[in-house]
Biopython code that builds the backbone (N, CA, C, O; Angstrom):
import numpy as np
from Bio.PDB.StructureBuilder import StructureBuilder

atoms = [
    (1, "MET", "N", (63.964, 78.130, 75.970)),
    (1, "MET", "CA", (64.739, 79.225, 75.431)),
    (1, "MET", "C", (64.881, 80.343, 76.462)),
    (1, "MET", "O", (65.961, 80.920, 76.588)),
    (2, "ASN", "N", (63.817, 80.662, 77.203)),
    (2, "ASN", "CA", (63.881, 81.698, 78.219)),
    (2, "ASN", "C", (64.841, 81.323, 79.333)),
    (2, "ASN", "O", (65.488, 82.191, 79.920)),
    (3, "LEU", "N", (64.935, 80.037, 79.625)),
    (3, "LEU", "CA", (65.841, 79.568, 80.664)),
    (3, "LEU", "C", (67.287, 79.869, 80.289)),
    (3, "LEU", "O", (68.085, 80.237, 81.151)),
    (4, "ILE", "N", (67.633, 79.718, 79.016)),
    (4, "ILE", "CA", (68.995, 79.999, 78.541)),
    (4, "ILE", "C", (69.297, 81.486, 78.660)),
    (4, "ILE", "O", (70.378, 81.859, 79.116)),
    (5, "HIS", "N", (68.363, 82.339, 78.261)),
    (5, "HIS", "CA", (68.566, 83.786, 78.368)),
    (5, "HIS", "C", (68.688, 84.217, 79.830)),
    (5, "HIS", "O", (69.494, 85.087, 80.160)),
    (6, "THR", "N", (67.891, 83.608, 80.698)),
    (6, "THR", "CA", (67.957, 83.917, 82.128)),
    (6, "THR", "C", (69.313, 83.523, 82.689)),
    (6, "THR", "O", (69.912, 84.279, 83.454)),
    (7, "PHE", "N", (69.802, 82.343, 82.316)),
    (7, "PHE", "CA", (71.112, 81.883, 82.793)),
    (7, "PHE", "C", (72.226, 82.815, 82.308)),
    (7, "PHE", "O", (73.125, 83.158, 83.076)),
    (8, "LYS", "N", (72.169, 83.221, 81.042)),
    (8, "LYS", "CA", (73.183, 84.134, 80.503)),
    (8, "LYS", "C", (73.158, 85.466, 81.256)),
    (8, "LYS", "O", (74.205, 86.052, 81.528)),
    (9, "GLY", "N", (71.961, 85.934, 81.586)),
    (9, "GLY", "CA", (71.839, 87.185, 82.339)),
    (9, "GLY", "C", (72.454, 87.074, 83.723)),
    (9, "GLY", "O", (73.167, 87.976, 84.164)),
    (10, "PHE", "N", (72.178, 85.953, 84.421)),
    (10, "PHE", "CA", (72.766, 85.746, 85.744)),
    (10, "PHE", "C", (74.284, 85.613, 85.669)),
    (10, "PHE", "O", (74.999, 86.116, 86.536)),
    (11, "ALA", "N", (74.772, 84.939, 84.638)),
    (11, "ALA", "CA", (76.215, 84.778, 84.474)),
    (11, "ALA", "C", (76.888, 86.134, 84.242)),
    (11, "ALA", "O", (77.930, 86.418, 84.833)),
    (12, "ALA", "N", (76.306, 86.957, 83.396)),
    (12, "ALA", "CA", (76.868, 88.288, 83.141)),
    (12, "ALA", "C", (76.831, 89.144, 84.396)),
    (12, "ALA", "O", (77.784, 89.866, 84.691)),
    (13, "LEU", "N", (75.728, 89.062, 85.135)),
    (13, "LEU", "CA", (75.617, 89.820, 86.380)),
    (13, "LEU", "C", (76.674, 89.362, 87.389)),
    (13, "LEU", "O", (77.284, 90.185, 88.073)),
    (14, "GLY", "N", (76.884, 88.066, 87.475)),
    (14, "GLY", "CA", (77.896, 87.531, 88.388)),
    (14, "GLY", "C", (79.289, 88.021, 88.036)),
    (14, "GLY", "O", (80.058, 88.383, 88.927)),
    (15, "LEU", "N", (79.624, 88.039, 86.759)),
    (15, "LEU", "CA", (80.931, 88.547, 86.332)),
    (15, "LEU", "C", (81.071, 90.025, 86.651)),
    (15, "LEU", "O", (82.139, 90.471, 87.071)),
    (16, "ALA", "N", (80.009, 90.785, 86.457)),
    (16, "ALA", "CA", (80.056, 92.221, 86.751)),
    (16, "ALA", "C", (80.267, 92.462, 88.239)),
    (16, "ALA", "O", (81.028, 93.350, 88.623)),
    (17, "VAL", "N", (79.603, 91.681, 89.076)),
    (17, "VAL", "CA", (79.758, 91.844, 90.525)),
    (17, "VAL", "C", (81.168, 91.481, 90.955)),
    (17, "VAL", "O", (81.765, 92.191, 91.764)),
    (18, "VAL", "N", (81.717, 90.380, 90.427)),
    (18, "VAL", "CA", (83.079, 89.974, 90.774)),
    (18, "VAL", "C", (84.070, 91.026, 90.306)),
    (18, "VAL", "O", (84.992, 91.371, 91.044)),
    (19, "SER", "N", (83.899, 91.545, 89.090)),
    (19, "SER", "CA", (84.805, 92.573, 88.577)),
    (19, "SER", "C", (84.731, 93.837, 89.410)),
    (19, "SER", "O", (85.763, 94.430, 89.724)),
    (20, "ALA", "N", (83.535, 94.258, 89.771)),
    (20, "ALA", "CA", (83.375, 95.459, 90.585)),
    (20, "ALA", "C", (83.979, 95.263, 91.968)),
    (20, "ALA", "O", (84.603, 96.179, 92.504)),
    (21, "ALA", "N", (83.806, 94.102, 92.543)),
    (21, "ALA", "CA", (84.373, 93.826, 93.865)),
    (21, "ALA", "C", (85.895, 93.825, 93.806)),
    (21, "ALA", "O", (86.554, 94.327, 94.717)),
    (22, "THR", "N", (86.446, 93.271, 92.752)),
    (22, "THR", "CA", (87.908, 93.255, 92.607)),
    (22, "THR", "C", (88.442, 94.672, 92.484)),
    (22, "THR", "O", (89.437, 95.019, 93.121)),
    (23, "PHE", "N", (87.784, 95.500, 91.663)),
    (23, "PHE", "CA", (88.244, 96.866, 91.485)),
    (23, "PHE", "C", (88.084, 97.661, 92.771)),
    (23, "PHE", "O", (88.959, 98.458, 93.107)),
    (24, "ALA", "N", (87.003, 97.467, 93.490)),
    (24, "ALA", "CA", (86.763, 98.211, 94.728)),
    (24, "ALA", "C", (87.777, 97.835, 95.796)),
    (24, "ALA", "O", (88.138, 98.674, 96.622)),
    (25, "ALA", "N", (88.239, 96.603, 95.796)),
    (25, "ALA", "CA", (89.182, 96.148, 96.812)),
    (25, "ALA", "C", (90.562, 96.764, 96.598)),
    (25, "ALA", "O", (91.288, 96.992, 97.565)),
    (26, "ALA", "N", (90.931, 97.032, 95.371)),
    (26, "ALA", "CA", (92.261, 97.556, 95.076)),
    (26, "ALA", "C", (92.151, 98.643, 94.011)),
    (26, "ALA", "O", (92.446, 98.382, 92.844)),
    (27, "PRO", "N", (91.740, 99.845, 94.377)),
    (27, "PRO", "CA", (91.488, 100.874, 93.376)),
    (27, "PRO", "C", (92.740, 101.418, 92.693)),
    (27, "PRO", "O", (92.626, 102.043, 91.639)),
    (28, "ASP", "N", (93.910, 101.207, 93.245)),
    (28, "ASP", "CA", (95.141, 101.732, 92.647)),
    (28, "ASP", "C", (95.975, 100.643, 91.987)),
    (28, "ASP", "O", (97.196, 100.763, 91.890)),
    (29, "THR", "N", (95.312, 99.574, 91.532)),
    (29, "THR", "CA", (96.034, 98.492, 90.871)),
    (29, "THR", "C", (95.337, 98.095, 89.578)),
    (29, "THR", "O", (94.128, 98.270, 89.419)),
    (30, "PHE", "N", (96.131, 97.556, 88.661)),
    (30, "PHE", "CA", (95.590, 96.985, 87.438)),
    (30, "PHE", "C", (94.977, 95.631, 87.768)),
    (30, "PHE", "O", (95.111, 95.147, 88.892)),
    (31, "ALA", "N", (94.313, 95.024, 86.811)),
    (31, "ALA", "CA", (93.688, 93.715, 87.021)),
    (31, "ALA", "C", (94.725, 92.646, 87.374)),
    (31, "ALA", "O", (94.399, 91.676, 88.058)),
    (32, "ASN", "N", (95.975, 92.812, 86.916)),
    (32, "ASN", "CA", (97.013, 91.826, 87.230)),
    (32, "ASN", "C", (97.637, 92.044, 88.611)),
    (32, "ASN", "O", (98.536, 91.303, 89.008)),
    (33, "GLY", "N", (97.162, 93.060, 89.344)),
    (33, "GLY", "CA", (97.653, 93.307, 90.696)),
    (33, "GLY", "C", (98.783, 94.317, 90.789)),
    (33, "GLY", "O", (99.136, 94.738, 91.891)),
    (34, "GLN", "N", (99.365, 94.719, 89.658)),
    (34, "GLN", "CA", (100.455, 95.691, 89.687)),
    (34, "GLN", "C", (99.914, 97.081, 89.970)),
    (34, "GLN", "O", (98.831, 97.437, 89.504)),
    (35, "SER", "N", (100.654, 97.860, 90.722)),
    (35, "SER", "CA", (100.267, 99.217, 91.074)),
    (35, "SER", "C", (100.236, 100.115, 89.840)),
    (35, "SER", "O", (101.042, 99.957, 88.923)),
    (36, "PHE", "N", (99.291, 101.064, 89.832)),
    (36, "PHE", "CA", (99.248, 102.067, 88.770)),
    (36, "PHE", "C", (100.548, 102.870, 88.719)),
    (36, "PHE", "O", (100.902, 103.408, 87.670)),
    (37, "TYR", "N", (101.251, 102.953, 89.833)),
    (37, "TYR", "CA", (102.383, 103.867, 89.978)),
    (37, "TYR", "C", (103.739, 103.228, 89.708)),
    (37, "TYR", "O", (104.749, 103.932, 89.698)),
    (38, "GLY", "N", (103.792, 101.937, 89.494)),
    (38, "GLY", "CA", (105.060, 101.259, 89.251)),
    (38, "GLY", "C", (105.210, 100.070, 90.160)),
    (38, "GLY", "O", (104.248, 99.359, 90.448)),
    (39, "GLN", "N", (106.453, 99.858, 90.618)),
    (39, "GLN", "CA", (106.723, 98.689, 91.442)),
    (39, "GLN", "C", (107.912, 98.940, 92.354)),
    (39, "GLN", "O", (108.751, 99.796, 92.074)),
    (40, "PRO", "N", (107.978, 98.184, 93.457)),
    (40, "PRO", "CA", (109.151, 98.336, 94.328)),
    (40, "PRO", "C", (110.422, 98.019, 93.546)),
    (40, "PRO", "O", (110.473, 97.061, 92.774)),
    (41, "GLY", "N", (111.441, 98.841, 93.763)),
    (41, "GLY", "CA", (112.721, 98.605, 93.105)),
    (41, "GLY", "C", (113.452, 97.475, 93.785)),
    (41, "GLY", "O", (113.215, 97.189, 94.959)),
    (42, "ARG", "N", (114.332, 96.836, 93.061)),
    (42, "ARG", "CA", (115.069, 95.704, 93.604)),
    (42, "ARG", "C", (116.291, 96.121, 94.402)),
    (42, "ARG", "O", (116.627, 95.509, 95.416)),
    (43, "ASP", "N", (116.949, 97.170, 93.930)),
    (43, "ASP", "CA", (118.218, 97.553, 94.540)),
    (43, "ASP", "C", (118.389, 99.056, 94.413)),
    (43, "ASP", "O", (117.987, 99.654, 93.414)),
    (44, "SER", "N", (118.987, 99.663, 95.427)),
    (44, "SER", "CA", (119.192, 101.108, 95.370)),
    (44, "SER", "C", (120.467, 101.484, 94.620)),
    (44, "SER", "O", (120.731, 102.670, 94.424)),
    (45, "ALA", "N", (121.258, 100.508, 94.201)),
    (45, "ALA", "CA", (122.484, 100.806, 93.452)),
    (45, "ALA", "C", (122.123, 101.502, 92.144)),
    (45, "ALA", "O", (121.343, 100.975, 91.351)),
    (46, "GLY", "N", (122.676, 102.655, 91.926)),
    (46, "GLY", "CA", (122.407, 103.419, 90.719)),
    (46, "GLY", "C", (121.138, 104.250, 90.780)),
    (46, "GLY", "O", (120.852, 105.012, 89.856)),
    (47, "ALA", "N", (120.381, 104.115, 91.843)),
    (47, "ALA", "CA", (119.145, 104.887, 91.976)),
    (47, "ALA", "C", (119.441, 106.258, 92.564)),
    (47, "ALA", "O", (120.380, 106.425, 93.341)),
    (48, "ARG", "N", (118.636, 107.222, 92.187)),
    (48, "ARG", "CA", (118.749, 108.546, 92.789)),
    (48, "ARG", "C", (118.204, 108.450, 94.211)),
    (48, "ARG", "O", (117.127, 107.895, 94.426)),
    (49, "VAL", "N", (118.936, 108.983, 95.174)),
    (49, "VAL", "CA", (118.502, 108.962, 96.572)),
    (49, "VAL", "C", (117.888, 110.317, 96.906)),
    (49, "VAL", "O", (118.496, 111.363, 96.677)),
    (50, "VAL", "N", (116.667, 110.281, 97.454)),
    (50, "VAL", "CA", (115.952, 111.501, 97.797)),
    (50, "VAL", "C", (115.673, 111.492, 99.295)),
    (50, "VAL", "O", (115.068, 110.560, 99.824)),
    (51, "GLN", "N", (116.129, 112.557, 99.973)),
    (51, "GLN", "CA", (115.799, 112.746, 101.384)),
    (51, "GLN", "C", (114.401, 113.354, 101.427)),
    (51, "GLN", "O", (114.209, 114.504, 101.031)),
    (52, "VAL", "N", (113.437, 112.595, 101.900)),
    (52, "VAL", "CA", (112.041, 113.005, 101.824)),
    (52, "VAL", "C", (111.771, 114.315, 102.567)),
    (52, "VAL", "O", (110.966, 115.121, 102.101)),
    (53, "GLY", "N", (112.405, 114.542, 103.679)),
    (53, "GLY", "CA", (112.163, 115.757, 104.447)),
    (53, "GLY", "C", (112.659, 117.027, 103.784)),
    (53, "GLY", "O", (112.303, 118.126, 104.211)),
    (54, "SER", "N", (113.476, 116.895, 102.746)),
    (54, "SER", "CA", (114.073, 118.085, 102.137)),
    (54, "SER", "C", (113.316, 118.590, 100.909)),
    (54, "SER", "O", (113.662, 119.646, 100.380)),
    (55, "VAL", "N", (112.300, 117.874, 100.441)),
    (55, "VAL", "CA", (111.550, 118.289, 99.261)),
    (55, "VAL", "C", (110.048, 118.105, 99.490)),
    (55, "VAL", "O", (109.629, 117.277, 100.299)),
    (56, "GLN", "N", (109.246, 118.887, 98.766)),
    (56, "GLN", "CA", (107.788, 118.723, 98.815)),
    (56, "GLN", "C", (107.250, 118.136, 97.521)),
    (56, "GLN", "O", (106.207, 117.483, 97.506)),
    (57, "THR", "N", (107.978, 118.378, 96.431)),
    (57, "THR", "CA", (107.630, 117.801, 95.133)),
    (57, "THR", "C", (108.897, 117.249, 94.497)),
    (57, "THR", "O", (110.009, 117.662, 94.824)),
    (58, "LEU", "N", (108.705, 116.309, 93.584)),
    (58, "LEU", "CA", (109.841, 115.675, 92.927)),
    (58, "LEU", "C", (109.433, 115.300, 91.512)),
    (58, "LEU", "O", (108.370, 114.715, 91.310)),
    (59, "ASN", "N", (110.259, 115.628, 90.538)),
    (59, "ASN", "CA", (110.038, 115.213, 89.153)),
    (59, "ASN", "C", (110.917, 114.014, 88.860)),
    (59, "ASN", "O", (112.113, 114.027, 89.152)),
    (60, "VAL", "N", (110.319, 112.964, 88.276)),
    (60, "VAL", "CA", (111.081, 111.770, 87.886)),
    (60, "VAL", "C", (110.752, 111.433, 86.438)),
    (60, "VAL", "O", (109.671, 111.744, 85.938)),
    (61, "ARG", "N", (111.700, 110.795, 85.784)),
    (61, "ARG", "CA", (111.468, 110.297, 84.430)),
    (61, "ARG", "C", (110.684, 108.993, 84.516)),
    (61, "ARG", "O", (110.803, 108.257, 85.495)),
    (62, "TYR", "N", (109.894, 108.710, 83.507)),
    (62, "TYR", "CA", (109.204, 107.429, 83.440)),
    (62, "TYR", "C", (110.248, 106.312, 83.421)),
    (62, "TYR", "O", (111.207, 106.369, 82.650)),
    (63, "GLY", "N", (110.067, 105.313, 84.254)),
    (63, "GLY", "CA", (111.006, 104.192, 84.329)),
    (63, "GLY", "C", (112.150, 104.403, 85.296)),
    (63, "GLY", "O", (112.938, 103.486, 85.526)),
    (64, "GLU", "N", (112.260, 105.596, 85.869)),
    (64, "GLU", "CA", (113.356, 105.904, 86.799)),
    (64, "GLU", "C", (113.148, 105.187, 88.133)),
    (64, "GLU", "O", (112.022, 105.036, 88.605)),
    (65, "THR", "N", (114.251, 104.755, 88.723)),
    (65, "THR", "CA", (114.227, 104.133, 90.043)),
    (65, "THR", "C", (114.777, 105.129, 91.045)),
    (65, "THR", "O", (115.847, 105.705, 90.851)),
    (66, "VAL", "N", (114.013, 105.324, 92.140)),
    (66, "VAL", "CA", (114.374, 106.307, 93.158)),
    (66, "VAL", "C", (114.372, 105.626, 94.523)),
    (66, "VAL", "O", (113.468, 104.856, 94.849)),
    (67, "ALA", "N", (115.417, 105.927, 95.324)),
    (67, "ALA", "CA", (115.479, 105.460, 96.707)),
    (67, "ALA", "C", (115.031, 106.605, 97.595)),
    (67, "ALA", "O", (115.649, 107.670, 97.599)),
    (68, "PHE", "N", (113.965, 106.394, 98.345)),
    (68, "PHE", "CA", (113.436, 107.407, 99.257)),
    (68, "PHE", "C", (113.955, 107.122, 100.657)),
    (68, "PHE", "O", (113.874, 105.992, 101.138)),
    (69, "SER", "N", (114.488, 108.149, 101.309)),
    (69, "SER", "CA", (115.083, 107.994, 102.631)),
    (69, "SER", "C", (114.465, 108.994, 103.598)),
    (69, "SER", "O", (114.291, 110.169, 103.273)),
    (70, "SER", "N", (114.132, 108.502, 104.806)),
    (70, "SER", "CA", (113.561, 109.367, 105.830)),
    (70, "SER", "C", (113.742, 108.714, 107.198)),
    (70, "SER", "O", (113.402, 107.546, 107.388)),
    (71, "ALA", "N", (114.271, 109.469, 108.135)),
    (71, "ALA", "CA", (114.415, 109.023, 109.529)),
    (71, "ALA", "C", (115.076, 107.644, 109.637)),
    (71, "ALA", "O", (114.630, 106.796, 110.410)),
    (72, "GLY", "N", (116.124, 107.430, 108.871)),
    (72, "GLY", "CA", (116.859, 106.164, 108.942)),
    (72, "GLY", "C", (116.205, 105.010, 108.198)),
    (72, "GLY", "O", (116.732, 103.898, 108.205)),
    (73, "GLN", "N", (115.073, 105.253, 107.559)),
    (73, "GLN", "CA", (114.394, 104.227, 106.771)),
    (73, "GLN", "C", (114.589, 104.519, 105.295)),
    (73, "GLN", "O", (114.808, 105.665, 104.902)),
    (74, "GLN", "N", (114.508, 103.475, 104.480)),
    (74, "GLN", "CA", (114.663, 103.669, 103.042)),
    (74, "GLN", "C", (113.830, 102.628, 102.300)),
    (74, "GLN", "O", (113.716, 101.482, 102.735)),
    (75, "PHE", "N", (113.250, 103.044, 101.174)),
    (75, "PHE", "CA", (112.641, 102.089, 100.254)),
    (75, "PHE", "C", (112.916, 102.575, 98.838)),
    (75, "PHE", "O", (113.166, 103.758, 98.604)),
    (76, "VAL", "N", (112.865, 101.633, 97.901)),
    (76, "VAL", "CA", (113.202, 101.916, 96.510)),
    (76, "VAL", "C", (111.961, 101.664, 95.659)),
    (76, "VAL", "O", (111.246, 100.683, 95.859)),
    (77, "TRP", "N", (111.714, 102.571, 94.700)),
    (77, "TRP", "CA", (110.544, 102.451, 93.835)),
    (77, "TRP", "C", (110.929, 102.748, 92.401)),
    (77, "TRP", "O", (111.690, 103.678, 92.135)),
    (78, "THR", "N", (110.398, 101.948, 91.464)),
    (78, "THR", "CA", (110.582, 102.180, 90.034)),
    (78, "THR", "C", (109.271, 102.685, 89.453)),
    (78, "THR", "O", (108.245, 102.011, 89.546)),
    (79, "PHE", "N", (109.303, 103.862, 88.859)),
    (79, "PHE", "CA", (108.108, 104.517, 88.332)),
    (79, "PHE", "C", (107.862, 104.088, 86.883)),
    (79, "PHE", "O", (108.177, 104.817, 85.942)),
    (80, "ASP", "N", (107.294, 102.893, 86.727)),
    (80, "ASP", "CA", (107.023, 102.374, 85.385)),
    (80, "ASP", "C", (105.570, 101.915, 85.228)),
    (80, "ASP", "O", (105.278, 100.992, 84.468)),
    (81, "GLY", "N", (104.677, 102.567, 85.951)),
    (81, "GLY", "CA", (103.242, 102.277, 85.824)),
    (81, "GLY", "C", (102.629, 103.236, 84.818)),
    (81, "GLY", "O", (103.087, 103.328, 83.679)),
    (82, "LEU", "N", (101.599, 103.945, 85.237)),
    (82, "LEU", "CA", (100.996, 104.956, 84.369)),
    (82, "LEU", "C", (101.893, 106.185, 84.344)),
    (82, "LEU", "O", (102.484, 106.555, 85.358)),
    (83, "ASP", "N", (101.990, 106.805, 83.195)),
    (83, "ASP", "CA", (102.883, 107.953, 83.060)),
    (83, "ASP", "C", (102.132, 109.275, 83.134)),
    (83, "ASP", "O", (100.902, 109.330, 83.120)),
    (84, "ASN", "N", (102.928, 110.337, 83.213)),
    (84, "ASN", "CA", (102.433, 111.704, 83.094)),
    (84, "ASN", "C", (101.361, 112.056, 84.127)),
    (84, "ASN", "O", (100.337, 112.654, 83.797)),
    (85, "ARG", "N", (101.615, 111.673, 85.387)),
    (85, "ARG", "CA", (100.642, 111.944, 86.447)),
    (85, "ARG", "C", (101.346, 112.051, 87.797)),
    (85, "ARG", "O", (102.426, 111.490, 87.982)),
    (86, "PRO", "N", (100.738, 112.769, 88.737)),
    (86, "PRO", "CA", (101.324, 112.882, 90.075)),
    (86, "PRO", "C", (101.025, 111.645, 90.922)),
    (86, "PRO", "O", (100.004, 110.981, 90.745)),
    (87, "VAL", "N", (101.936, 111.354, 91.840)),
    (87, "VAL", "CA", (101.786, 110.234, 92.764)),
    (87, "VAL", "C", (102.058, 110.746, 94.171)),
    (87, "VAL", "O", (103.080, 111.389, 94.413)),
    (88, "ASP", "N", (101.162, 110.469, 95.083)),
    (88, "ASP", "CA", (101.365, 110.800, 96.491)),
    (88, "ASP", "C", (102.287, 109.726, 97.083)),
    (88, "ASP", "O", (101.994, 108.535, 96.983)),
    (89, "LEU", "N", (103.379, 110.136, 97.686)),
    (89, "LEU", "CA", (104.347, 109.180, 98.236)),
    (89, "LEU", "C", (103.689, 108.212, 99.216)),
    (89, "LEU", "O", (104.092, 107.052, 99.302)),
    (90, "ALA", "N", (102.697, 108.667, 99.943)),
    (90, "ALA", "CA", (102.022, 107.799, 100.914)),
    (90, "ALA", "C", (101.359, 106.591, 100.247)),
    (90, "ALA", "O", (101.153, 105.571, 100.905)),
    (91, "LYS", "N", (101.021, 106.684, 98.959)),
    (91, "LYS", "CA", (100.378, 105.577, 98.263)),
    (91, "LYS", "C", (101.350, 104.462, 97.906)),
    (91, "LYS", "O", (100.935, 103.321, 97.704)),
    (92, "ILE", "N", (102.639, 104.779, 97.827)),
    (92, "ILE", "CA", (103.607, 103.752, 97.418)),
    (92, "ILE", "C", (104.575, 103.363, 98.531)),
    (92, "ILE", "O", (105.248, 102.336, 98.437)),
    (93, "ALA", "N", (104.650, 104.169, 99.576)),
    (93, "ALA", "CA", (105.579, 103.886, 100.677)),
    (93, "ALA", "C", (105.094, 102.679, 101.479)),
    (93, "ALA", "O", (103.890, 102.484, 101.646)),
    (94, "PRO", "N", (106.027, 101.878, 101.971)),
    (94, "PRO", "CA", (105.625, 100.754, 102.821)),
    (94, "PRO", "C", (105.027, 101.266, 104.126)),
    (94, "PRO", "O", (105.330, 102.376, 104.563)),
    (95, "SER", "N", (104.185, 100.461, 104.740)),
    (95, "SER", "CA", (103.577, 100.880, 106.007)),
    (95, "SER", "C", (104.676, 101.094, 107.036)),
    (95, "SER", "O", (105.638, 100.329, 107.103)),
    (96, "GLY", "N", (104.523, 102.125, 107.825)),
    (96, "GLY", "CA", (105.511, 102.451, 108.843)),
    (96, "GLY", "C", (106.620, 103.371, 108.365)),
    (96, "GLY", "O", (107.464, 103.785, 109.160)),
    (97, "PHE", "N", (106.631, 103.702, 107.067)),
    (97, "PHE", "CA", (107.654, 104.614, 106.545)),
    (97, "PHE", "C", (107.280, 106.029, 106.966)),
    (97, "PHE", "O", (106.278, 106.580, 106.508)),
    (98, "ALA", "N", (108.085, 106.605, 107.832)),
    (98, "ALA", "CA", (107.807, 107.947, 108.365)),
    (98, "ALA", "C", (108.268, 108.988, 107.360)),
    (98, "ALA", "O", (109.458, 109.096, 107.063)),
    (99, "ALA", "N", (107.318, 109.751, 106.841)),
    (99, "ALA", "CA", (107.687, 110.747, 105.840)),
    (99, "ALA", "C", (106.727, 111.919, 105.864)),
    (99, "ALA", "O", (105.559, 111.790, 106.232)),
    (100, "LYS", "N", (107.253, 113.067, 105.461)),
    (100, "LYS", "CA", (106.419, 114.246, 105.249)),
    (100, "LYS", "C", (105.692, 114.061, 103.914)),
    (100, "LYS", "O", (106.097, 113.243, 103.088)),
    (101, "PRO", "N", (104.619, 114.825, 103.710)),
    (101, "PRO", "CA", (103.920, 114.731, 102.420)),
    (101, "PRO", "C", (104.858, 115.076, 101.257)),
    (101, "PRO", "O", (105.634, 116.030, 101.322)),
    (102, "LEU", "N", (104.762, 114.282, 100.208)),
    (102, "LEU", "CA", (105.599, 114.478, 99.020)),
    (102, "LEU", "C", (104.818, 114.026, 97.801)),
    (102, "LEU", "O", (104.270, 112.924, 97.781)),
    (103, "THR", "N", (104.767, 114.879, 96.780)),
    (103, "THR", "CA", (104.131, 114.531, 95.518)),
    (103, "THR", "C", (105.223, 114.301, 94.484)),
    (103, "THR", "O", (106.105, 115.137, 94.292)),
    (104, "VAL", "N", (105.148, 113.145, 93.819)),
    (104, "VAL", "CA", (106.109, 112.782, 92.781)),
    (104, "VAL", "C", (105.405, 112.925, 91.434)),
    (104, "VAL", "O", (104.353, 112.327, 91.209)),
    (105, "TYR", "N", (105.992, 113.720, 90.543)),
    (105, "TYR", "CA", (105.438, 113.926, 89.214)),
    (105, "TYR", "C", (106.211, 113.050, 88.233)),
    (105, "TYR", "O", (107.408, 113.238, 88.015)),
    (106, "VAL", "N", (105.497, 112.088, 87.647)),
    (106, "VAL", "CA", (106.121, 111.131, 86.735)),
    (106, "VAL", "C", (106.025, 111.666, 85.316)),
    (106, "VAL", "O", (104.960, 112.091, 84.868)),
    (107, "GLY", "N", (107.152, 111.638, 84.616)),
    (107, "GLY", "CA", (107.198, 112.121, 83.239)),
    (107, "GLY", "C", (106.513, 111.193, 82.265)),
    (107, "GLY", "O", (106.033, 110.121, 82.635)),
    (108, "LYS", "N", (106.474, 111.607, 81.037)),
    (108, "LYS", "CA", (105.813, 110.868, 79.970)),
    (108, "LYS", "C", (106.634, 109.651, 79.552)),
    (108, "LYS", "O", (107.859, 109.714, 79.457)),
    (109, "ASN", "N", (105.943, 108.556, 79.306)),
    (109, "ASN", "CA", (106.582, 107.351, 78.789)),
    (109, "ASN", "C", (107.018, 107.633, 77.357)),
    (109, "ASN", "O", (106.180, 107.983, 76.526)),
    (110, "PRO", "N", (108.296, 107.494, 77.045)),
    (110, "PRO", "CA", (108.754, 107.805, 75.687)),
    (110, "PRO", "C", (108.166, 106.864, 74.622)),
    (110, "PRO", "O", (108.251, 107.161, 73.430)),
    (111, "MET", "N", (107.578, 105.747, 75.030)),
    (111, "MET", "CA", (106.976, 104.808, 74.081)),
    (111, "MET", "C", (105.565, 105.241, 73.674)),
    (111, "MET", "O", (105.032, 104.740, 72.684)),
    (112, "ASN", "N", (104.953, 106.167, 74.426)),
    (112, "ASN", "CA", (103.625, 106.675, 74.056)),
    (112, "ASN", "C", (103.745, 107.679, 72.938)),
    (112, "ASN", "O", (104.665, 108.497, 72.933)),
    (113, "ARG", "N", (102.837, 107.632, 71.997)),
    (113, "ARG", "CA", (102.928, 108.524, 70.842)),
    (113, "ARG", "C", (102.218, 109.845, 71.065)),
    (113, "ARG", "O", (102.409, 110.766, 70.271)),
    (114, "ARG", "N", (101.422, 109.983, 72.086)),
    (114, "ARG", "CA", (100.733, 111.239, 72.326)),
    (114, "ARG", "C", (101.645, 112.256, 72.913)),
    (114, "ARG", "O", (101.225, 113.382, 73.180)),
]
sb = StructureBuilder()
sb.init_structure("model")
sb.init_model(0)
sb.init_chain("A")
sb.init_seg("    ")
for serial, (resi, resn, name, xyz) in enumerate(atoms, 1):
    if name == "N":
        sb.init_residue(resn, " ", resi, " ")
    sb.init_atom(name, np.array(xyz, "f"), 0.0, 1.0, " ", f" {name:<3s}", serial, name[0])
structure = sb.get_structure()
């Protein structure tokens, strides 16, 4: 009987270590790998275009797709992750995207009841 309890304890400890390691490796992602802040947009058509050098803060609606442009580079992002929180542009910009510091404030998800 003690052997079974010992095995269950080791199994639980192993799961906790794997879970902690997964979270530590990607602190800004959900368990499914998606970013807390949303996802790369597919197309800039219909997206609001923001010149990064011209603003320091930006307000966006939850679910809005924005094309960020700086020094001839551009990337598109859809803000459909966690709502009602600020996002540092450096956390979502692709590597090599030259930009000044910019904080994006994401609005409340209209599906949340709070």
